[in-house]
N, C-alpha and C positions, 0 to 999 in steps of 0.2 A: 918759396919765394914767388911773389906776384899774386898769391892767393889772398884775397881780402874778404872772403865770405865763407860761411859755414853751412847755412841753410838757404835753399832757393825755392823749395816746394811751396806752392800755394794752390789750394783746391778751389774749384768753382762748382756750382750746382750742376748735377748731371742733366743732360738734355731730357731724359725720360722723366726725371723729377719735375722739371719745368713744364713739360707737357701734362703731367699729372696735375700740377697746380692749375694749368689753364683749363683742363677738363673739369676740375672742381669749381673753378671760377665761373664756368659756363653752366653749371648744374643748377644755379639759383640766381634769378634776376636781381636779387637784392645784394649779391656779393659784388665787391669792387676790387680792382687790382690796379695799383698806381705804380708808375715807373719813376724811380728816383735816380738821380745822377750826381755823383760826387765829383766836383771839379778839382783838377790837379791832385788826383788821389794820392799818388805815391809820396809827394813832398810833405804830406801831413804826418807820415809815419816816422817815428824816431828810429835811428839806426844804432846798433850796439857796437859794431866794429869800428876801429880807428881808421878812418879813410881820409886821406889828404888830397886836395885838388889844387891845381894852379889857378891863379886869379883869371877870370874870363878876359879875353882880349878886348881892350877898349874900356874896361871897367877896373883897371888897376888903381889901388890907393896911392896917391902921390907920395913919394918918398918911401914907399914900402913895396916897390915892384918885385923884390926878391922873396917876399913872403908868400905863404900858401894858406889855404883855408882848411879847417877841420870840419867835416860834415857832422851836423847834429840831426838832420832829417835825411830821409832817403831821396835819391834823385833818379829820374828816368835814365836808364843805362846801367845802373848798378845791378849786379847779379842778384842780390838779395832783396831788391826793392819790393817785388811782389809778395815775398814772404813777410817782410816787415809790415806791409800795408794790411795783409790779412790778419796778423796778430793785433794790429791797431784797431781794425774794424771789429774783431771779435771782442776786444776789451770794451769798445764803445757800445756795442749792442748788449753786452752783459750788464753794463751800468744802467740800461733802461729796462732790464728784466727779461731780455730775450735769451733763450737757451737753445743751443744747436741740437738738431736731431742726431740720434746715434747712427742711423743708417745713411745719413747724408749730412755731414757737418757743415755744409754750406747753406743749409736751410735752417732758419731760426723761427721759433714760435713763442708767442706771448699769449697768455690767457688770464681772464679774471673770473671772479666768482659769479658774475652776472651772465655768463655764457658767451661773453665776447672773446674773440680770438683773432690773432694776426699771424700770418705766415710770411716770412721775409726770405726770398731767394736772392742769393748774392752771386754775381758773376763779375769779378774784378771790381770796377767802380760803378756797375749798374746794380740797382736793387729793385726787386719786384715785390711789392707789399700787398698781399691778398688778405682781405678782412671781411667778416660778415657785418650785418647791420649794427650789432652791439659792439663790434670791435673797431669801428671807425674812429671813435674818440681815442682809443688806445693808440691807433696808428698815427693820429695827428700829434699826440704827445711825444711819441718816439721821434717823429720828424722834427718837432720843435727842439727836442733835447739834442739831437744830432747837429742841428743848425748852429748850436752854440759853439761847437768844436770845429766843424768843417764847413766849407761852402758847398751846399747841396741844393739841387733844384728839383722841384716836383713837376714832372712833365705830364701830369694828369693820368687818365686811364691809359693802360698799356696799349700801345698800337704798333710799336716797333721794338724788337729785341733780337739780338744775335743775327742781324742782317735778314730778319724775317718780319713780314707785315702781319699784324694780328688784328682781325676785324671781327667784332662781336656785335650781334643783334640781340639785346636782352629780351625783346618781345617774342621773337620767333625761336629763340634758344639755339641759334646757330653761330658757331665761332669758326673762322677760317684762318689757317696759318699758311702763308704763301711766301715764296722767295723770288718773285718775279723780277724785282729790281736787281737783286744779286745775280740772278741767272743771266739777265741781259748784260750785266757788267762783265761777267766772265766770257760770254759769247763774243764780246767785242775784242777780247784779248787773243783769241785763237782763230785760225783760218777756216771759218765755217760760213762766211758771208756769201760765198759762191756755191755752197753745197746745199742740196735740197733737204728739207726736214723729213724726219722719219717717225713712224708710229710706234716703234719699239727701240729700246736702247741696245739691243743685240741683234745679230744676224740669226734668222729663224732656222738654224740647223740643229737645234736640240742641245748644243754644247756651248758654254760660255768660255771655256778655258782656251787660252791662246798658246800656251807652251805645253808640250808633251812632258809627262813625268820622266820619260826615259831619255830625253835629250841631254846631251852633254853641256856643261857650262860654257858660256861664250868666252872668246878670247878677250882679255882686259882691254886690248887696243881697240877692238871692235865695239866694246861696251862704251868706252870713252868717246868714240867717234859718233855713235848713235845719240848719246846724251848731249853731245855738243850740237847735234843737228836738230833734235826735237826736244821740247821742254816736258819730258815725261812727268817728272816729280811735281812741277807746278800745276800741270793739267789735272793730275790725279788728286792733288791736294785740294784744288778748287771743287772738284766733283764730290770729294768726301764731305766737305762742309755742307753742301746741299743735301747729300744722302743722309747725313746725321741729324739735321734739323727737321726737315719736312718732306724731303723727296725719297720716300721709301721705295718708290718704283725704280730708282736707278741704283739702289744699294747692291743688288746682286751683280750687276754689270761692273760697277766700280770695284767691288771686291775681286772680281775675276781679273781685271787688268792690273790691280795692285799686286796680285800673286805672281804676275809675269814680269814685273818691272826689273827684276834682276837679269832678264834676257831681253833688253830693248831691241825691237825689230820694227821693220816697216809694218808688218802685220799688226803688232801691238798698237802702233800709232793710229792705224786705220780703225781699230776697234774703239780706241779712245774718241776719235772723231765721230764715230757712230753714236756714242752717248751724247756728244754735243749736238749732233743733228736731231736727236730725239728731243733734247731740251729746247732746241730752236723752234720746233713745231709745237711743243707743249710747255711754254715757260710759265703758265699761270696755274698749273695743277698744284694742289697742295693738300693739306689735311683739313677735313671738315669734321668738326665736333658738333654733335647734336645733344640736346638736353635729354637725359635718360628718363625712361618711364619709371614709375614707383616700383613696379615689380621686376625691373630689369636686373639681371645678375651683375654683381660688382666686377667680376673678372671673368674673361673668356680668353682662350688662347688657341693657337694652331701651330703644329710642327710638321716638318716634312724633311725628306732627304732623298738625294738622287744617288743610286748605286754607282760606285767608281767604275771607270772604264780604263782602257789602255792609255788614254790621253791624260787623264787627271790623276790616276793612281789612287786617290782617296775621294771619299764622298763629299758632296756639298750639302751642308746642313742649313736649314732655314727655319726660323720661328718668329712668331709675332704675338703680342699681348694687347688685349683691349681692356681698358678701364672705363667703366660706365658706358660701354659701347664705343669708346674713342680709341683709336690706335695710338698707343703711347710708347711702344717698344717694338723693335724689329731687329733682325740680325741675319746676315748671310755669311757663313764661314766654312772653312775646310775642316773635316774631321781630323782628329789627332792620330788616328790609326786606320788601317785598311779594314773594311768590313767584308765578311765572307758571303753575306746575303743581304737582300733588301730589308729583311726584318731586322738584322743587326744594325744596318745604317739608320733605320727609323728609330731603333732603341737608343742609339747614340744621340740622335736629334732630341729625343725626349729628355735625356739626361742633361744635355747642354741647356735646354729650356728650364729644367727643374732647378739647376744651380742659380740661374738668374732670377727665377721666380721666388726662391727662398729669400733672397735679399729684398725683392719687391714687396712681398707680403709682410716682411718685417717693417718696411717703410709705411705701408698702409696701416699696420697696427699702431704705429706712432701717430699717424694722422687721425686715428680714431679719438685721440685725446682732445681734438678740437671740437668734439661733439657734433660733427656734421656727418661723418660716416657711421653707419650702423655697425657696431662691433660684431653683431651676429652674422652680418654679410661677409665680414673679413674671415670668419671661421667656416664659411660654407665651402664645399669642394669646388675646385676650379675645373670647369669642363674644357677639355682639350680636343680639338678636332684632329682626327687621325685617319688616314686613308689606307693603312696597312692592317688587314685582318689578322695576320700572323702575330704581329707585335701586341695587338689588343688581347689576343688569346693568351700569349705568354705572360702578359702583365697580370692577368687574373688567375693563372694556373700555376702549378708547381714547376720546379726546375726540370727542364727537358734536356735531352741529349744534344739538341741543336743550340741551346742557350747556356749551357753550363760553363762555357769558356768566356762568357761576357764579363766585362769589368764589374768590380764590386759596386760601383756607383749605380749600375742598373738595378741591383737588388735593393739598394737604398730607395730608389725611385719606386720599386714595387711595394716597399713598406709604406710609402706615402699613399699609394693607391689603396692598400689594405686598411690604412687608417682613415680612408675617405677624405683625404686632402685633395686628391686629384681623381677625375673621372674621365676615362678615354671614351670619346664619342665617335662612332664610325661615320665617315663622310666619303662621298665619292671623290676621286682624285681631281676631277674637274671642278669641284666645289671647295677645295681646300685652299684658303688664302696663302698659306705658306709655300704652296707649289711655285709661286712667283719667285721665291728667293733661291730656288735650287737649280733651275735650268732655264735655257732660252725657250720662250713660248711663241707660238704663232700669234699674229696680231689680234684675232678675235678673242682668244682666251686670255691673253695678256691684258687687253683692255677691260674685259669683264672682271677679272680678279682685281686689277688695280682700282677700278671704280668702286667695286664692292668693298674692298679693304679700307680705302681712304675716304669713303663717302658718307659715313654717318648713318642716316636713316636706312639706306640700302643695306648696310651691314646688319643693323638690328633686325630688319625683316628677314635677312638671310639666316641669321641664327634662329629666329623664331620658326621659320619654315623647316629648317633642319631638325629642330627638336620635335615639331608636331607632325610633319608630313615628310619624312625623309625620302619616301619613295616617289613623291610627287615633284621633287626639285630636280629639274633637268637643266643641262647646260644650254645657254641661250643661243648658241650658234653651233651648227653641225659641221663647220669647216674643220674643226680640230679632229673630229672623228674621221673625217675624210682623209686627213693627213696620215692617220695611223693605219687605215685600211687600204689605201690606194698607193702602191709603191710608185706608180707612174707620176702621181702628183708630187710625191716626195722627191723624186729625181728631178722633176721640173723646177721645184723650189730650190734645190741645191744648186742647179745650174744658174738660176737667177741670182742666188747669193754670191756665187763665184764671179759672175759677170759684174755684179754691183761692186764687189771688193776690188776688182781690177780697175774699174772706172774710177772709184774713189782714190785708189793708190796713184793713178796717173794724174788726177786733178791735184792731189796733195803735193806730189813731186813738182808739178809745174808751178804751183803756188809758191813753194819754198825756193824754187830756182829763180823766179822772177821777182822775189821780194828783196828788200834792202838787206844786205848781209849783216848789218849791225843791229837793226831793230826789226821786229816783226809783230805787229799788233800789240805793242806794249811790253813784250818780253824780249830779253836779250838773246841773241843768237850769235855764236862765235863765227868768225871767218873760217873758210875751209882751211884745215890744218895740214901741214906736211906730216910725213910719217914719223919724223923725229919728235915733232911737237905732240903727236898723238901718244907716242910712247911715254913722253915726259908727263903728259896729263894723266896717264894711267897709273903712275907711281904715287904712293901716299904722300910723298914730300911735296908734290905739286898741288895737292888739294888744299884750298884755303881752309884754315881752322874755323 
């Protein structure tokens, strides 16, 4: 009773697939990518279920005020509207000859016998149509055909998508993806206007975790009180959107605070504000894609892991993938089980990357059908930067006493190495881009890895230097080595971090105490609750559905 829908799922193109399309778009100056927008998208889709609605107030039919309407088309607000629209869009694109990819069914392709091709990425009512020179006529025919059924506008060359600005210079071969406007929008919603900007999104104490693995769960009453005081979920949600689209530099810090949201504390809110302080000082940083050289490898990758300690319990895994020299995929996550050694932690990181890469290489094999990617390059081994000598030795050698208890997925990864699908390439830990995703780093090293990973030409030169002169590549700043070798400097930095955290906590508490109890920078903050109210809020019955 009361259930008027059966299906609600509607897929959108993966962000890594969209970044791959943008890297492909930037690889040739003759390629063009248009942004189409379908107006009032959901109301175009027919709806199967029998749904009745009351006549809108002020628009009743005279003499038939007691009658109701039966929906023929989906409306915004219906649970199944997004699913109905996706089925409608799929049918409409099929009529013009577009077929979905197997590895991402939100990407459609159209080809002709003359070498023309069109790739159409769909994200709800936004369509991104990429075409080569011969495929521009096909794209225009698709647009004209769709215009007969729906109201669709052509916004020209893509310059804005998913709250990100896309700026391409065809002559120089540089494409930039930034979220400056979105970042300034979320900064205005949270109490960072009086706080100074920072150079890193984490405190440089070597650990991003906020909650110890051995700590007991918090009292539900205290959890409800903290969530009523600070908007943890809203803040983390805003950070994740930036970390998913273009800000790979805040992904590890955002992952760390997300893992601790079940224990909301003042310390967790201070760490969240630290990420906003970093964005405040660096709002314009983004991804820089450069045009690849003819002899450049199609795929490169890097993986790393930090061995678990008493605070985290499990290792933090990080990996990143570069397509045509452009950063298209990254991830920071917690391992599913405890590692006994650093080699085992690194092995788990490689396995996690391998699972994602299996899907990604399948996607690239499908894209080879558009006659732009060289199929031979898709079959070449992927070089993975790895800084652990033990795991490199185990990957090429027989089963050992130290590795025989590893998960079966590790041996599948070894089979891929034996089949020359992957090649592990030794790199110094200070030169590994994935090191940024596993731990809090000092400012010089964090800045170096961030700029190298997200910066285009610098990255290509970095890979070239590693391949040709591995012994000549040195870290550009000696401060990081000083931190490791000088315990006095480590103690001094730890004291500075604690002092900074205390100052930030005091500033935050004063800000919340002096603010309007009803609204604070655009988000709702409840009034101070009595004990009985807090207990009621902690019960499931009091939580709105």
